[in-house]
Structure formats: structure tokens, C-alpha cells
C-alpha positions as CSV (number, residue, x, y, z in Angstrom):
1,X,176.4,132.7,36.7
2,X,176.1,131.6,40.4
3,X,179.0,132.6,42.5
4,X,180.8,130.2,44.8
5,X,179.1,130.2,48.2
6,X,176.0,132.0,47.0
7,X,173.1,131.3,49.5
8,X,170.4,128.9,48.5
9,X,166.8,130.1,47.9
10,X,164.8,130.8,51.1
11,X,161.9,128.4,51.9
12,X,159.5,131.3,52.0
13,X,160.0,131.9,48.2
14,X,158.1,128.6,47.7
15,X,154.3,128.7,47.7
16,X,153.1,128.3,51.3
17,X,150.9,125.2,51.9
18,X,147.4,126.0,53.2
19,X,147.1,125.9,57.0
20,X,145.3,122.9,58.4
21,X,141.7,123.4,59.4
22,X,142.1,121.7,62.7
23,X,145.3,121.6,64.7
24,X,146.2,118.2,66.2
25,X,145.1,117.6,69.7
26,X,147.1,118.8,72.6
27,X,147.7,115.3,73.7
28,X,149.1,114.4,70.3
29,X,151.4,117.4,70.2
30,X,152.5,116.6,73.7
31,X,153.3,113.0,72.7
32,X,155.1,114.2,69.6
33,X,157.2,116.6,71.6
34,X,158.3,113.8,73.9
35,X,159.9,112.0,71.1
36,X,161.8,115.0,69.7
37,X,164.7,117.1,70.9
38,X,164.3,120.8,71.1
39,X,166.3,121.5,67.9
40,X,166.6,118.7,65.3
41,X,170.1,118.1,63.8
42,X,168.9,119.1,60.4
43,X,168.2,122.6,61.6
44,X,171.9,123.2,62.0
45,X,172.5,123.0,58.3
46,X,171.1,126.5,57.8
47,X,170.7,126.3,54.0
48,X,170.8,130.1,53.6
49,X,174.4,130.4,54.8
50,X,177.2,130.2,52.2
51,X,179.0,127.0,51.8
52,X,182.3,128.8,52.1
53,X,181.5,129.6,55.7
54,X,181.4,125.9,56.6
55,X,184.4,125.1,54.5
56,X,186.5,127.8,56.1
57,X,185.2,126.8,59.5
58,X,186.2,123.2,58.8
59,X,189.9,124.2,58.7
60,X,192.0,123.8,61.8
61,X,193.9,127.0,62.2
62,X,197.5,126.8,63.4
63,X,200.4,129.2,64.0
64,X,203.0,127.0,62.4
65,X,204.6,128.2,59.2
66,X,203.0,127.1,56.0
67,X,204.6,124.0,54.5
68,X,203.8,121.6,51.9
69,X,202.4,119.2,54.5
70,X,199.7,121.7,55.5
71,X,196.4,119.8,55.8
72,X,194.0,122.8,55.8
73,X,193.7,122.9,52.0
74,X,194.4,120.3,49.3
75,X,197.8,120.7,47.7
76,X,196.3,121.4,44.3
77,X,194.5,124.4,45.7
78,X,197.5,126.1,47.3
79,X,198.3,129.4,45.6
80,X,202.0,130.2,45.3
81,X,203.1,133.4,47.0
82,X,206.0,133.9,44.5
83,X,204.8,135.5,41.3
84,X,205.9,134.1,38.0
85,X,205.5,137.4,36.2
86,X,208.6,139.1,35.0
87,X,208.1,142.3,36.8
88,X,207.7,140.5,40.1
89,X,204.2,142.0,40.9
90,X,201.5,139.5,41.8
91,X,197.8,140.5,41.2
92,X,194.8,138.1,41.8
93,X,191.9,140.3,40.4
94,X,191.4,143.6,38.7
95,X,189.9,146.7,40.3
96,X,186.7,146.3,38.3
97,X,186.4,142.8,39.6
98,X,186.9,144.2,43.1
99,X,184.2,146.8,42.7
100,X,181.8,144.3,41.1
101,X,182.5,141.9,44.0
102,X,181.7,144.7,46.5
103,X,178.5,145.6,44.7
104,X,177.5,141.9,44.5
105,X,178.2,141.5,48.2
106,X,176.1,144.5,49.0
107,X,173.2,143.3,46.8
108,X,173.5,139.9,48.2
109,X,173.5,141.3,51.8
110,X,170.4,143.4,51.0
111,X,168.6,140.5,49.4
112,X,169.5,138.3,52.3
113,X,168.3,140.9,54.9
114,X,165.1,141.4,52.9
115,X,164.5,137.6,52.8
116,X,165.3,137.4,56.5
117,X,162.8,140.2,57.2
118,X,160.1,138.4,55.2
119,X,161.0,135.2,57.0
120,X,160.7,136.8,60.4
121,X,157.3,138.3,59.4
122,X,156.1,134.9,58.2
123,X,157.4,133.3,61.4
124,X,155.6,135.9,63.5
125,X,152.4,135.3,61.6
126,X,152.9,131.5,61.8
127,X,153.6,131.7,65.6
128,X,150.6,134.0,66.0
129,X,148.4,131.6,64.0
130,X,149.7,128.6,66.0
131,X,148.9,130.4,69.3
132,X,145.5,131.4,68.0
133,X,144.7,128.0,66.6
134,X,146.0,126.3,69.8
135,X,143.9,128.7,71.9
136,X,140.9,128.2,69.7
137,X,141.3,124.4,69.8
138,X,141.9,124.4,73.5
139,X,138.8,126.6,74.0
140,X,136.7,124.3,71.9
141,X,137.9,121.3,73.9
142,X,137.2,123.2,77.1
143,X,133.7,124.2,75.8
144,X,133.0,120.6,74.9
145,X,134.1,119.5,78.4
146,X,131.8,122.1,79.9
147,X,128.9,120.9,77.8
148,X,129.8,117.3,78.8
149,X,129.8,118.4,82.5
150,X,126.3,120.0,82.0
151,X,125.0,116.8,80.4
152,X,126.4,114.7,83.3
153,X,124.9,117.1,85.8
154,X,121.5,116.8,84.1
155,X,121.6,113.0,84.1
156,X,122.9,113.1,87.7
157,X,119.9,115.1,88.8
158,X,117.5,112.8,86.9
159,X,119.2,109.8,88.5
160,X,119.0,111.4,92.0
161,X,115.3,112.2,91.6
162,X,114.5,108.7,90.3
163,X,116.7,107.1,93.0
164,X,114.9,109.0,95.8
165,X,111.5,108.0,94.3
166,X,112.6,104.4,94.1
167,X,113.8,104.4,97.7
168,X,110.5,105.8,98.9
169,X,108.6,103.3,96.8
170,X,110.7,100.4,98.0
171,X,110.2,101.5,101.6
172,X,106.4,101.7,101.1
173,X,106.4,98.3,99.5
174,X,108.5,96.9,102.4
175,X,105.9,98.3,104.8
176,X,103.2,96.6,102.7
177,X,105.1,93.4,102.9
178,X,105.2,93.6,106.7
179,X,101.5,94.3,106.7
180,X,100.9,91.2,104.6
181,X,103.0,89.1,106.8
182,X,101.1,90.3,109.9
183,X,97.7,89.8,108.2
184,X,98.7,86.3,107.2
185,X,99.8,85.5,110.7
186,X,96.6,87.0,112.1
187,X,94.5,84.6,110.0
188,X,95.9,81.7,111.9
189,X,94.0,82.5,115.0
190,X,90.5,82.6,113.4
191,X,91.3,79.4,111.5
192,X,92.2,77.6,114.7
193,X,89.1,79.0,116.4
194,X,86.8,77.7,113.7
195,X,88.4,74.3,113.7
196,X,88.1,74.1,117.5
197,X,84.5,75.1,117.3
198,X,83.8,72.2,115.0
199,X,85.7,69.8,117.3
200,X,83.8,71.1,120.3
201,X,80.4,70.7,118.6
202,X,81.3,67.1,117.9
203,X,80.9,66.6,121.6
204,X,77.1,67.3,121.5
205,X,74.9,64.4,122.5
206,X,71.8,62.7,121.2
207,X,69.4,64.6,119.0
208,X,71.4,67.8,119.3
209,X,74.2,66.3,117.2
210,X,72.7,67.7,114.0
211,X,74.1,69.5,111.0
212,X,72.6,72.8,111.7
213,X,73.3,76.2,110.2
214,X,76.1,76.9,112.7
215,X,78.0,73.9,111.4
216,X,77.5,74.9,107.8
217,X,78.6,78.5,108.5
218,X,81.7,77.2,110.4
219,X,82.7,75.0,107.4
220,X,82.2,78.0,105.1
221,X,84.3,80.2,107.4
222,X,87.1,77.6,107.3
223,X,86.9,77.6,103.5
224,X,87.0,81.4,103.4
225,X,89.9,81.7,105.7
226,X,91.9,79.1,103.8
227,X,91.1,80.9,100.5
228,X,92.1,84.3,102.0
229,X,95.4,82.7,103.3
230,X,96.2,81.4,99.9
231,X,95.5,84.7,98.2
232,X,97.5,86.6,100.8
233,X,100.4,84.1,100.4
234,X,100.4,84.5,96.6
235,X,100.3,88.3,97.0
236,X,103.2,88.1,99.5
237,X,105.3,86.1,97.0
238,X,104.5,88.7,94.3
239,X,105.5,91.5,96.7
240,X,108.8,89.7,97.5
241,X,109.6,89.3,93.8
242,X,108.7,92.9,93.2
243,X,111.0,94.0,96.0
244,X,113.9,92.1,94.4
245,X,113.1,93.9,91.1
246,X,113.1,97.2,92.9
247,X,116.4,96.5,94.6
248,X,118.0,95.5,91.3
249,X,116.7,98.7,89.6
250,X,118.0,100.7,92.6
251,X,121.4,99.0,92.4
252,X,121.6,99.9,88.7
253,X,120.7,103.5,89.5
254,X,123.2,103.7,92.3
255,X,126.0,102.2,90.1
256,X,125.1,104.6,87.3
257,X,125.1,107.5,89.6
258,X,128.4,106.6,91.1
259,X,129.9,106.3,87.6
260,X,128.4,109.7,86.8
261,X,129.9,111.3,89.9
262,X,133.3,109.9,89.1
263,X,133.1,111.0,85.5
264,X,131.9,114.4,86.6
265,X,134.9,114.7,88.9
266,X,137.3,113.7,86.2
267,X,135.7,116.0,83.5
268,X,135.6,118.9,86.0
269,X,139.3,118.3,86.7
270,X,140.0,118.3,83.0
271,X,137.8,121.4,82.5
272,X,139.8,123.3,85.1
273,X,143.2,122.4,83.6
274,X,145.3,125.2,82.1
275,X,148.7,125.4,80.5
276,X,150.1,126.6,83.8
277,X,148.5,123.8,85.9
278,X,150.5,121.4,87.9
279,X,150.9,117.7,87.1
280,X,151.0,118.1,83.3
281,X,153.1,115.4,81.6
282,X,153.7,114.0,78.1
283,X,151.9,110.7,77.4
284,X,153.3,109.4,74.2
285,X,150.8,107.6,72.0
286,X,147.8,108.2,74.3
287,X,145.9,109.7,71.3
288,X,146.1,106.4,69.6
289,X,144.5,104.5,72.5
290,X,140.7,104.3,72.2
291,X,139.4,103.0,75.5
292,X,135.9,104.3,75.0
293,X,133.0,101.8,75.1
294,X,130.1,104.1,74.1
295,X,129.1,107.1,72.1
296,X,127.0,110.0,73.4
297,X,123.8,108.4,72.0
298,X,124.4,105.1,73.6
299,X,125.7,106.8,76.8
300,X,122.5,108.8,77.2
301,X,120.4,105.8,76.1
302,X,122.0,103.7,78.8
303,X,121.0,106.1,81.6
304,X,117.6,106.7,80.0
305,X,117.0,102.9,80.0
306,X,118.0,102.6,83.6
307,X,115.6,105.4,84.5
308,X,112.9,103.9,82.4
309,X,113.5,100.5,84.0
310,X,113.3,102.0,87.4
311,X,110.1,103.9,86.5
312,X,108.5,100.8,85.2
313,X,109.5,98.9,88.3
314,X,108.2,101.8,90.4
315,X,104.9,101.9,88.5
316,X,104.5,98.1,88.9
317,X,105.3,98.4,92.6
318,X,102.7,101.2,93.1
319,X,100.1,99.1,91.2
320,X,101.0,96.1,93.3
321,X,100.7,98.1,96.5
322,X,97.2,99.3,95.4
323,X,96.1,95.8,94.6
324,X,97.6,94.5,97.9
325,X,95.7,97.2,99.8
326,X,92.5,96.2,98.0
327,X,93.2,92.5,98.7
328,X,93.7,93.3,102.4
329,X,90.5,95.2,102.6
330,X,88.6,92.5,100.6
331,X,89.9,89.6,102.7
332,X,89.3,91.5,105.9
333,X,85.7,92.3,104.9
334,X,85.1,88.8,103.7
335,X,86.4,87.2,106.8
336,X,84.6,89.7,109.0
337,X,81.2,89.1,107.2
338,X,81.6,85.4,107.6
339,X,82.6,85.8,111.2
340,X,79.5,87.8,111.8
341,X,77.4,85.2,110.0
342,X,78.8,82.5,112.2
343,X,78.2,84.5,115.3
344,X,74.6,85.2,114.2
345,X,74.1,81.5,113.6
346,X,75.6,80.8,117.0
347,X,73.3,83.4,118.6
348,X,70.3,82.1,116.9
349,X,71.1,78.5,117.8
350,X,71.9,79.4,121.4
351,X,68.6,81.2,121.6
352,X,66.8,78.2,120.1
353,X,68.5,75.8,122.5
354,X,67.8,78.1,125.4
355,X,64.1,78.3,124.5
356,X,64.0,74.5,124.1
357,X,65.6,74.1,127.5
358,X,63.1,76.5,129.0
359,X,60.2,74.6,127.5
360,X,61.7,71.3,128.6
361,X,62.0,72.7,132.1
362,X,58.4,73.8,132.0
363,X,57.2,70.5,130.8
364,X,59.3,68.7,133.3
365,X,57.9,70.7,136.1
366,X,54.4,70.0,134.9
367,X,55.2,66.4,134.5
368,X,56.5,66.2,138.0
369,X,53.4,68.0,139.2
370,X,51.2,65.6,137.3
371,X,53.2,62.6,138.7
372,X,52.6,63.9,142.1
373,X,48.9,64.3,141.5
374,X,48.6,60.8,139.9
375,X,50.4,59.3,142.8
376,X,48.0,61.1,145.1
377,X,45.0,59.8,143.2
378,X,46.4,56.3,143.2
379,X,46.6,56.5,146.9
380,X,43.0,57.7,147.0
381,X,41.9,54.9,144.7
382,X,43.7,52.4,146.8
383,X,42.1,53.7,150.0
384,X,38.7,53.7,148.2
385,X,39.3,50.1,147.2
386,X,40.2,49.2,150.7
387,X,37.0,50.9,151.9
388,X,34.9,49.1,149.3
389,X,36.5,45.8,150.2
390,X,35.5,46.4,153.8
391,X,31.9,47.2,152.7
392,X,32.0,44.2,150.5
393,X,33.1,42.1,153.4
394,X,30.2,43.4,155.4
395,X,27.6,42.6,152.6
396,X,29.1,39.2,151.9
397,X,29.2,38.4,155.6
398,X,25.6,39.3,155.9
399,X,24.6,37.2,153.0
400,X,26.7,34.3,154.4
401,X,25.1,34.7,157.8
402,X,21.6,34.8,156.3
403,X,22.2,31.5,154.6
404,X,22.2,29.9,157.9
405,X,18.6,30.8,158.5
406,X,16.5,27.8,159.2
407,X,13.8,26.4,156.8
408,X,11.3,28.7,155.7
409,X,13.2,31.6,157.1
410,X,15.3,31.4,154.0
411,X,13.1,33.9,152.4
412,X,14.1,36.1,149.3
413,X,13.0,39.1,151.0
414,X,13.8,42.7,150.2
415,X,16.9,42.6,152.5
416,X,18.2,39.5,150.6
417,X,17.7,41.2,147.3
418,X,19.3,44.4,148.5
419,X,22.3,42.6,149.9
420,X,22.8,40.8,146.6
421,X,22.4,44.0,144.7
422,X,24.8,45.7,147.1
423,X,27.4,42.9,146.6
424,X,27.1,43.2,142.9
425,X,27.3,46.9,143.0
426,X,30.4,46.8,145.2
427,X,32.0,44.2,142.9
428,X,31.3,46.4,139.9
429,X,32.7,49.4,141.8
430,X,35.8,47.4,142.8
431,X,36.3,46.3,139.2
432,X,36.0,49.9,138.1
433,X,38.4,51.1,140.8
434,X,40.9,48.4,139.9
435,X,40.7,49.5,136.3
436,X,41.2,53.1,137.4
437,X,44.1,52.0,139.6
438,X,45.8,50.2,136.7
439,X,45.2,53.1,134.4
440,X,46.6,55.5,136.9
441,X,49.6,53.3,137.5
442,X,50.1,53.0,133.7
443,X,49.8,56.8,133.4
444,X,52.2,57.2,136.3
445,X,54.7,55.0,134.5
446,X,54.3,57.0,131.3
447,X,54.7,60.2,133.2
448,X,57.9,58.8,134.8
449,X,59.2,57.8,131.4
450,X,58.3,61.2,130.0
451,X,60.1,62.8,133.0
452,X,63.2,60.7,132.2
453,X,63.1,61.7,128.6
454,X,62.7,65.4,129.5
455,X,65.5,65.2,132.1
456,X,67.8,63.5,129.5
457,X,66.8,66.1,126.9
458,X,67.5,68.8,129.4
459,X,70.9,67.4,130.0
460,X,71.5,67.3,126.3
461,X,70.3,70.9,125.9
462,X,72.5,72.0,128.8
463,X,75.5,70.3,127.2
464,X,74.8,71.9,123.8
465,X,74.2,75.3,125.4
466,X,77.5,75.0,127.3
467,X,79.4,74.1,124.1
468,X,77.9,76.8,121.9
469,X,77.7,79.6,124.5
470,X,80.6,79.0,126.8
471,X,83.2,77.1,124.7
472,X,82.7,78.3,121.2
473,X,81.4,81.9,121.8
474,X,84.0,82.3,124.6
475,X,86.8,81.6,122.0
476,X,85.2,83.7,119.3
477,X,85.2,86.8,121.6
478,X,89.0,86.9,121.1
479,X,88.7,87.2,117.3
480,X,91.0,89.9,115.9
481,X,89.5,93.1,114.8
482,X,89.5,94.4,111.3
483,X,92.4,96.7,112.1
484,X,94.5,93.7,113.2
485,X,93.5,91.8,110.1
486,X,94.6,94.7,107.8
487,X,98.0,94.7,109.5
488,X,97.9,98.3,110.8
489,X,99.0,97.3,114.3
């Protein structure tokens, strides 16, 4: 039989539920604490206290005399103070009832104290378990934050190393770009020189306006320079595109590194937080907000992809620099060899023209000497003819005078025969002398014509020699060196 006001069974008499393996996160506990008051109202019920305590406490005590209108207890429960027994003695319980009640109260008190002691021990264990579990959970979270910080530091160092390498490679490629631009600009001078040489050689005269080896080499030089310029321009366009790729990869690395630095700062701040740190607040429902956009695998893969992309761009840039260096060396060597061929052709042609001019001058001097001698001989022949004509006049005059001899005196004597023979001889001699004179005059005319041809050819050779030696070779002396073509200056 349960007495009135007997305390209910304590909660620790029930089988205890198994403790959870993982305590809720600190953030969730913090959020839940925000929405609750320190002591919930249901805790004030205190189920182990007797109900009579609350019923007696619910009465409003007063000092007024007891009346029938007294509201503390219901009228049906009021016990009359006047005994209805005949002897006038009023007794509520017997002495045995009193002793049993005392013993029951003692036992109930002992049971209650024993239960309270057990409850306090359970509460101490629970509190200790809660503290240990919270410490363990917080320690695991701190350890995870430390491992996360180490991961971020590792990837930060990898990003810094790759970023430094990318910056050096980009600077080297930018220097190569400047060298390409200077080399491309330096090819403009030789190209203009070759074209001007062709234009100047168009001013040659007469027979010297020929398609010689110099002209062929000049045309080949123009073709080579144009081909080199096209290849250099294509390489420059490729270098510009590679520079854009390098800058994009560098921007990705810098952005990723900035994110890593910010994340490292935040995680370091969280790693250093303690229960006694300042600035701690409740953030209700924050554990239900999932603002993450990656997992550790995708997070590491993202940075690894950025580094791999940068390494690929850097490798392509280094390969492009090597090919550009080879192209610069190849084009410079090709242009220099063709330049040397043109110069050799010019030198050979100038030597040939100079030899021809020297020979022309020699022949011209001999021709002039021969003309002088022919003119002298003509004068001698003319004098001889004049002398023979005088002798012929004498002989003919003698014959004419002898025709006037009278009668038999006209004798064909030896003198007559000799005079006739002399006139014939003189006439024959005069005919020969006139033939010689005409031949000499014809030869003189031929020598004069040859002299004119030689003089004209000498003018042509002098003009060609001036064009090749003074104009063309004078310009080609200012041809840039190999160092300038390669863009080192």
C-alpha cells in the first residue's frame, strides 16, 4: 500500500541509455543553448518530492480564526475539533500507528538519501563523461584543424614555388619577345639595302645591264630576308599567345594562393580558439548551414590542377624559348651567309669590271697611239705623193718638151724610153701611194671608231664600277652584325 505523498521512483532506477559515441558539435550545443533558458520549467516539478509538500505550500496561511468560509481546505476535508465520543477524548491514530509512521518515515528518508547519493554519483560521472567527451571532441576538432593547416601550408609552399618558377619563366619569355621584336626590326635594314641595290643596278648602261650573279644573289637575299621575317613574325605571334597563357596560369596561382592564405588565417584563428577566448558567441542553426563547395579530394585536386596547368604552360614556354633561340640563330646564320654570298658576288663582279676597265684603258691607249702613228704615216704618204707628183711633173714636162723636137730629131732614143718608163713608174707609184693613203685613212677611221667604242665602254664600266663599288657596297658596309640580328643589343 502506497502512502499519501510517497515519493515517485527516481530516474536512475531505470536502465541508463548507452552514451552516444560522438557528442554533438560545439556549434550545435552553442546554438541549442541559445534557444533554452538555464533551468527549464519542467525541472521545477521535482518528481521525487512528496505531493503533500506542494499541496501544503499551495495554501495561503492566515492569522484569522478558523471559520467555515476558510478557503485553505475543502469543506469536506475539515476535521471537527469537538469529539463526538462520550468520554470527550479525541484520538486520531493509535500509538502503534505512530511508531509505524515514524519507522516508515525513517526508512523513506534513508531510501531517499540513498537514492540521492546514487543520483549524485551518477551525475558526477555524467558530468565527468560530458567534460571528457567535450574535451576529446574539441581536441579532435583542434587536431583536424591542425592537420588542415599543415595541408594548407604544404599546398601554399607548392604554390609559392610554382609561382616563383612561373614568374621567372614569364620574365625570360618576355625578354625573348623583346629580342624577337628587335631582330624583326633589324631585318628591315638589310631588306631595304638589298632592294636599293637592285634599283641602283638598274641604272647600269649598255652591255653592263646584264643579269649577272650579283643580281641573282640579291634576289635570293630578298627572298631569304622575307622568309626570315615571316618566320620571326609567326614565332612572335606564338610567343605573345604563350605569354597570355603564362599570365592566365600565373593569375590562377596567385588567386589560389590568396585563397589559401585567407583560409590559413581563418583556420589558424580557429585552431587557437579556446573556451576562454574572447569573441565567442552563439550562432543558432549554423550547423545546419552547409556553405562548402568542395571536399578534401576536390580541394587538393583543384590546386594540383592549377600547379599542373602552370607546369605545362611553363614547359611549353621553355620549349618555345629554345625553339625561338634556335630560330634566331638559324635566321641570323642564313641571312649572314646570304649576305656574304652577295658581297662575294659583288667583289667578284667589281674585280671583273675593274679588270675590264683596265684592259679597255690599255687598248684605248694603244688605239690612240696607233691613231697617232697612222696619222703620221698618212702625212708621210701625202708628202711622198706630193714629191712623186713633182717628179712626175718633171718627167711629163720633159716628154712634152721633147715632142717639140723638129723632124728627125723626134727619135725614140734611150732618153725617150727612159722618160716614158719613168712616167709609168711614177704613175704606178702614185697609184700605190693613193691606195696606201686610202687604206691608211680607212684604218684611221676604224681606229677612231674603235677609240669611240672603247671610250664609251670605259664610261659604262666606270658607271657600273661606281654603282657596285660606291653605291651598293657603300650601303652594305652598314649591314647589322650577327649580334644585332640575334637581338642581344
